[in-house]
FILUMTOR-708366 format. One record per atom (N, C-alpha, C, O): residue in three letters; x, y, z. Coordinates in steps of 0.05 Angstrom, whole numbers, padded with zeros to 5 digits, always signed. Last residue first. Example, Ala and Ser with C-alpha at 12.3 -4.5 7.8 and 13.67 -1.06 7.14 Angstrom:
SER+00257-00045+00142/SER+00273-00021+00143/SER+00258+00001+00157/SER+00268+00023+00161/ALA+00264-00114+00156/ALA+00246-00090+00156/ALA+00264-00066+00156/ALA+00285-00066+00169/
END
This chain:
LYS+00119+00527+00169/LYS+00109+00507+00194/LYS+00111+00532+00213/LYS+00105+00529+00237/VAL+00110+00537+00100/VAL+00120+00544+00128/VAL+00103+00534+00148/VAL+00079+00531+00146/THR+00127+00499+00046/THR+00107+00502+00066/THR+00121+00513+00086/THR+00142+00503+00093/ILE+00128+00491-00027/ILE+00143+00507-00008/ILE+00120+00507+00015/ILE+00097+00514+00008/GLN+00131+00442-00072/GLN+00111+00462-00058/GLN+00131+00461-00032/GLN+00143+00443-00021/PHE+00137+00421-00140/PHE+00153+00433-00112/PHE+00133+00452-00096/PHE+00122+00473-00105/ASP+00141+00389-00185/ASP+00123+00392-00167/ASP+00139+00401-00146/ASP+00154+00385-00134/LEU+00197+00414-00230/LEU+00190+00389-00209/LEU+00162+00403-00192/LEU+00164+00427-00186/ASP+00239+00443-00260/ASP+00208+00440-00270/ASP+00199+00413-00254/ASP+00194+00392-00267/TYR+00282+00486-00222/TYR+00278+00460-00234/TYR+00242+00459-00241/TYR+00225+00472-00229/LEU+00289+00541-00210/LEU+00306+00521-00228/LEU+00303+00504-00240/LEU+00313+00500-00263/ASN+00246+00549-00175/ASN+00250+00568-00202/ASN+00262+00557-00222/ASN+00255+00559-00245/LYS+00259+00517-00132/LYS+00233+00515-00151/LYS+00233+00532-00174/LYS+00218+00526-00193/PHE+00309+00528-00115/PHE+00305+00504-00130/PHE+00278+00501-00141/PHE+00273+00485-00159/ASP+00293+00585-00097/ASP+00316+00582-00117/ASP+00309+00555-00134/ASP+00305+00555-00158/LEU+00260+00569-00058/LEU+00248+00591-00084/LEU+00264+00588-00106/LEU+00255+00588-00130/GLY+00293+00548-00022/GLY+00272+00531-00029/GLY+00263+00545-00060/GLY+00262+00532-00080/VAL+00325+00593-00011/VAL+00338+00573-00023/VAL+00315+00553-00033/VAL+00320+00542-00055/ASP+00285+00629+00015/ASP+00302+00633-00016/ASP+00314+00611-00026/ASP+00313+00608-00050/ILE+00276+00596+00056/ILE+00256+00610+00042/ILE+00261+00611+00013/ILE+00250+00600-00005/LEU+00326+00596+00084/LEU+00316+00572+00074/LEU+00291+00579+00050/LEU+00290+00567+00029/GLU+00329+00653+00097/GLU+00349+00638+00085/GLU+00339+00619+00069/GLU+00340+00620+00044/HIS+00282+00658+00135/HIS+00276+00674+00102/HIS+00299+00663+00083/HIS+00295+00663+00059/ASP+00246+00631+00179/ASP+00272+00626+00165/ASP+00275+00634+00135/ASP+00269+00620+00116/GLY+00195+00649+00195/GLY+00218+00665+00194/GLY+00244+00659+00189/GLY+00263+00675+00193/GLU+00178+00575+00201/GLU+00167+00607+00201/GLU+00192+00628+00205/GLU+00209+00620+00220/GLU+00212+00530+00173/GLU+00204+00544+00200/GLU+00196+00571+00195/GLU+00211+00587+00185/ILE+00196+00496+00118/ILE+00213+00505+00136/ILE+00198+00523+00159/ILE+00173+00528+00159/ILE+00195+00441+00067/ILE+00183+00459+00094/ILE+00205+00468+00114/ILE+00224+00455+00123/TRP+00182+00423+00006/TRP+00203+00436+00021/TRP+00192+00453+00048/TRP+00182+00475+00046/PHE+00173+00372-00023/PHE+00162+00383-00003/PHE+00179+00402+00011/PHE+00190+00393+00031/ILE+00161+00342-00093/ILE+00180+00357-00078/ILE+00162+00372-00052/ILE+00140+00384-00057/LYS+00148+00289-00124/LYS+00134+00313-00109/LYS+00154+00320-00090/LYS+00162+00305-00072/ILE+00144+00260-00189/ILE+00159+00268-00175/ILE+00150+00289-00149/ILE+00145+00312-00159/GLN+00136+00207-00233/GLN+00118+00228-00215/GLN+00132+00235-00196/GLN+00137+00216-00181/TYR+00168+00192-00294/TYR+00164+00184-00269/TYR+00152+00212-00252/TYR+00160+00234-00258/GLY+00179+00205-00347/GLY+00158+00192-00340/GLY+00150+00190-00312/GLY+00127+00186-00306/GLU+00231+00220-00360/GLU+00229+00196-00369/GLU+00200+00183-00362/GLU+00195+00159-00367/LYS+00233+00270-00335/LYS+00230+00273-00364/LYS+00223+00242-00371/LYS+00207+00239-00389/GLN+00238+00254-00279/GLN+00211+00263-00286/GLN+00206+00263-00321/GLN+00185+00259-00333/ALA+00292+00240-00280/ALA+00269+00214-00278/ALA+00242+00228-00291/ALA+00227+00218-00308/ASN+00314+00296-00288/ASN+00314+00269-00310/ASN+00298+00251-00305/ASN+00286+00243-00325/VAL+00298+00309-00243/VAL+00287+00322-00263/VAL+00291+00303-00285/VAL+00273+00295-00300/LEU+00324+00280-00207/LEU+00303+00277-00199/LEU+00284+00290-00232/LEU+00263+00281-00240/HIS+00375+00291-00218/HIS+00367+00267-00223/HIS+00340+00264-00219/HIS+00331+00244-00229/ARG+00379+00343-00203/ARG+00379+00342-00232/ARG+00375+00315-00236/ARG+00371+00309-00260/PHE+00368+00342-00149/PHE+00349+00349-00166/PHE+00352+00350-00197/PHE+00334+00356-00213/LEU+00416+00327-00138/LEU+00403+00305-00130/LEU+00374+00316-00148/LEU+00361+00299-00159/LYS+00455+00362-00145/LYS+00454+00343-00161/LYS+00433+00322-00160/LYS+00431+00303-00175/PHE+00431+00401-00113/PHE+00433+00406-00140/PHE+00432+00386-00153/PHE+00416+00383-00172/LEU+00451+00380-00067/LEU+00415+00380-00068/LEU+00415+00384-00104/LEU+00401+00370-00118/VAL+00500+00390-00074/VAL+00492+00359-00067/VAL+00464+00362-00075/VAL+00454+00346-00091/LYS+00504+00445-00064/LYS+00507+00436-00088/LYS+00500+00405-00087/LYS+00494+00397-00109/THR+00484+00449-00005/THR+00467+00462-00036/THR+00477+00443-00062/THR+00462+00429-00076/ILE+00533+00433+00017/ILE+00505+00415+00017/ILE+00489+00422-00004/ILE+00480+00406-00019/ALA+00559+00480+00005/ALA+00565+00455-00006/ALA+00547+00433-00002/ALA+00546+00415-00018/THR+00531+00516+00028/THR+00536+00523+00004/THR+00537+00495-00012/THR+00525+00487-00031/ASN+00484+00494+00084/ASN+00510+00509+00072/ASN+00513+00499+00042/ASN+00501+00479+00033/ILE+00431+00499+00130/ILE+00443+00485+00101/ILE+00464+00503+00098/ILE+00464+00526+00108/ALA+00383+00483+00181/ALA+00407+00501+00173/ALA+00425+00482+00152/ALA+00430+00458+00155/ALA+00337+00456+00177/ALA+00341+00478+00199/ALA+00365+00498+00193/ALA+00365+00522+00198/PHE+00298+00439+00131/PHE+00323+00436+00137/PHE+00320+00453+00169/PHE+00298+00459+00179/HIS+00262+00382+00104/HIS+00263+00407+00128/HIS+00283+00408+00143/HIS+00290+00393+00161/PHE+00237+00358+00049/PHE+00263+00371+00055/PHE+00251+00388+00081/PHE+00233+00405+00078/TYR+00211+00302+00019/TYR+00212+00315+00040/TYR+00229+00333+00050/TYR+00242+00321+00067/CYS+00191+00271-00042/CYS+00217+00280-00022/CYS+00209+00301-00009/CYS+00199+00320-00021/LYS+00166+00217-00072/LYS+00159+00245-00049/LYS+00182+00253-00035/LYS+00189+00240-00015/LEU+00158+00188-00128/LEU+00174+00193-00107/LEU+00166+00213-00103/LEU+00159+00229-00120/LEU+00136+00134-00168/LEU+00131+00157-00159/LEU+00154+00156-00137/LEU+00166+00135-00129/GLY+00138+00084-00203/GLY+00135+00108-00214/GLY+00133+00133-00205/GLY+00129+00152-00220/SER+00190+00037-00183/SER+00165+00049-00176/SER+00164+00073-00199/SER+00185+00081-00210/GLU+00234+00007-00196/GLU+00214-00006-00186/GLU+00189+00010-00177/GLU+00170-00001-00166/SER+00270+00045-00214/SER+00271+00014-00231/SER+00250-00003-00226/SER+00244-00022-00240/PHE+00270+00083-00182/PHE+00257+00082-00204/PHE+00251+00058-00220/PHE+00232+00054-00234/HIS+00307+00066-00144/HIS+00282+00067-00136/HIS+00266+00073-00165/HIS+00243+00062-00165/ASP+00357+00077-00161/ASP+00353+00052-00161/ASP+00320+00047-00158/ASP+00309+00028-00169/GLU+00365+00135-00151/GLU+00363+00121-00179/GLU+00354+00092-00179/GLU+00344+00084-00200/VAL+00359+00134-00093/VAL+00334+00149-00109/VAL+00339+00137-00143/VAL+00320+00131-00158/GLN+00402+00111-00079/GLN+00379+00098-00070/GLN+00351+00112-00089/GLN+00329+00101-00095/GLN+00440+00154-00100/GLN+00441+00124-00117/GLN+00412+00109-00105/GLN+00399+00096-00122/ILE+00429+00198-00066/ILE+00425+00192-00090/ILE+00423+00172-00108/ILE+00407+00171-00127/LEU+00437+00167-00013/LEU+00414+00180-00022/LEU+00409+00176-00044/LEU+00394+00158-00052/ARG+00499+00162-00025/ARG+00482+00138-00023/ARG+00445+00146-00026/ARG+00430+00132-00040/ASN+00505+00219-00022/ASN+00520+00200-00047/ASN+00497+00178-00047/ASN+00479+00177-00065/TYR+00494+00232+00029/TYR+00479+00244+00007/TYR+00482+00222-00021/TYR+00465+00212-00035/ASP+00533+00209+00060/ASP+00499+00199+00061/ASP+00484+00209+00040/ASP+00464+00198+00032/PRO+00584+00224+00035/PRO+00568+00195+00033/PRO+00549+00194+00035/PRO+00537+00180+00019/PHE+00572+00283+00058/PHE+00570+00277+00032/PHE+00568+00244+00023/PHE+00552+00237+00005/LEU+00578+00294+00110/LEU+00555+00280+00101/LEU+00554+00277+00070/LEU+00534+00269+00059/GLU+00628+00320+00120/GLU+00634+00289+00125/GLU+00608+00280+00116/GLU+00608+00255+00112/LEU+00612+00372+00126/LEU+00618+00361+00097/LEU+00623+00331+00094/LEU+00624+00319+00072/ASP+00553+00395+00159/ASP+00579+00375+00154/ASP+00585+00366+00126/ASP+00570+00357+00108/THR+00511+00414+00149/THR+00527+00433+00142/THR+00552+00418+00147/THR+00572+00428+00139/THR+00447+00410+00167/THR+00465+00393+00139/THR+00488+00412+00134/THR+00486+00427+00114/THR+00394+00390+00213/THR+00426+00414+00209/THR+00444+00397+00182/THR+00451+00374+00183/GLY+00336+00371+00190/GLY+00357+00379+00209/GLY+00376+00391+00200/GLY+00374+00404+00179/SER+00323+00320+00141/SER+00314+00346+00159/SER+00339+00343+00178/SER+00355+00324+00182/VAL+00293+00287+00090/VAL+00323+00296+00096/VAL+00308+00321+00115/VAL+00290+00336+00108/THR+00266+00227+00057/THR+00260+00251+00076/THR+00290+00264+00088/THR+00308+00248+00094/VAL+00234+00202+00011/VAL+00257+00205+00024/VAL+00249+00228+00044/VAL+00229+00243+00044/THR+00181+00144-00008/THR+00192+00169+00005/THR+00220+00173+00014/THR+00232+00154+00025/ASN+00149+00100-00024/ASN+00161+00117-00040/ASN+00169+00146-00030/ASN+00164+00167-00042/ILE+00141+00065+00018/ILE+00119+00083+00014/ILE+00128+00107-00003/ILE+00120+00130+00001/LYS+00179+00028+00018/LYS+00157+00016+00015/LYS+00131+00038+00010/LYS+00109+00032+00002/LYS+00233+00057+00020/LYS+00220+00043-00002/LYS+00190+00043-00012/LYS+00179+00050-00033/ILE+00248+00109+00051/ILE+00229+00086+00052/ILE+00221+00082+00026/ILE+00208+00097+00011/TYR+00300+00139+00068/TYR+00291+00133+00043/TYR+00277+00107+00053/TYR+00290+00087+00061/GLY+00326+00198+00106/GLY+00317+00169+00106/GLY+00304+00161+00079/GLY+00299+00181+00065/ILE+00367+00232+00144/ILE+00365+00223+00116/ILE+00350+00197+00118/ILE+00359+00177+00129/SER+00377+00284+00196/SER+00358+00257+00187/SER+00357+00249+00161/SER+00342+00264+00150/LEU+00426+00309+00234/LEU+00411+00311+00213/LEU+00404+00285+00205/LEU+00419+00266+00205/ILE+00413+00349+00296/ILE+00422+00328+00278/ILE+00412+00329+00246/ILE+00396+00345+00236/GLU+00400+00396+00319/GLU+00424+00391+00317/GLU+00437+00362+00303/GLU+00461+00355+00301/LYS+00338+00399+00302/LYS+00357+00420+00294/LYS+00390+00411+00296/LYS+00405+00417+00278/GLN+00293+00364+00277/GLN+00318+00360+00299/GLN+00339+00380+00292/GLN+00356+00374+00275/LEU+00226+00376+00274/LEU+00253+00386+00267/LEU+00274+00385+00291/LEU+00275+00397+00312/PRO+00184+00321+00278/PRO+00195+00344+00293/PRO+00220+00357+00279/PRO+00236+00340+00271/ALA+00135+00296+00225/ALA+00167+00298+00243/ALA+00177+00324+00252/ALA+00179+00344+00238/GLN+00087+00308+00198/GLN+00094+00317+00225/GLN+00119+00313+00239/GLN+00125+00324+00261/TYR+00057+00322+00139/TYR+00085+00311+00147/TYR+00090+00326+00175/TYR+00096+00350+00177/GLU+00012+00332+00125/GLU+00013+00305+00134/GLU+00043+00301+00154/GLU+00050+00286+00173/THR+00021+00384+00098/THR+00013+00387+00126/THR+00012+00357+00143/THR+00012+00356+00167/ALA+00044+00359+00055/ALA+00064+00379+00074/ALA+00052+00379+00097/ALA+00066+00376+00118/THR+00020+00296+00054/THR+00024+00319+00039/THR+00042+00338+00058/THR+00053+00327+00078/TYR+00034+00227+00034/TYR+00035+00248+00046/TYR+00032+00275+00037/TYR+00039+00280+00014/ILE+00005+00170+00012/ILE+00013+00190+00003/ILE+00013+00210+00024/ILE-00009+00212+00035/ALA+00030+00099+00015/ALA+00016+00124+00032/ALA+00026+00149+00018/ALA+00049+00152+00011/ASN+00009+00043-00018/ASN+00026+00068-00020/ASN+00016+00089-00001/ASN-00008+00096-00003/MET+00019-00027+00001/MET+00001+00003+00000/MET+00019+00026+00001/MET+00038+00029+00016/
END
């Protein structure tokens, strides 16, 4: 059974001190939340990108939830790479939904989300919590 979450249904609390990267194959979902400024996280993101690529061999839908407390430019570059993979999958007919969830008043992450939304032709929803 495929569960479909909307941004309002995404209720995971923001863990500001840690990063959580999750891929749940059963419900076609990727979640990334928390603080993502440590360069040692590149292997985790690269593993996520590989999981996303592999996912499309088995499913036509992927929902991605991003809920950051902090982000830096190095990790933003990794997200550019992930979004390019998602755009390519969408061009091949896969359904991609992006939920960019931010805390009220975090203007920097609102701007980052708007930049991604404007750069990539994806179903991209920005939600302020």
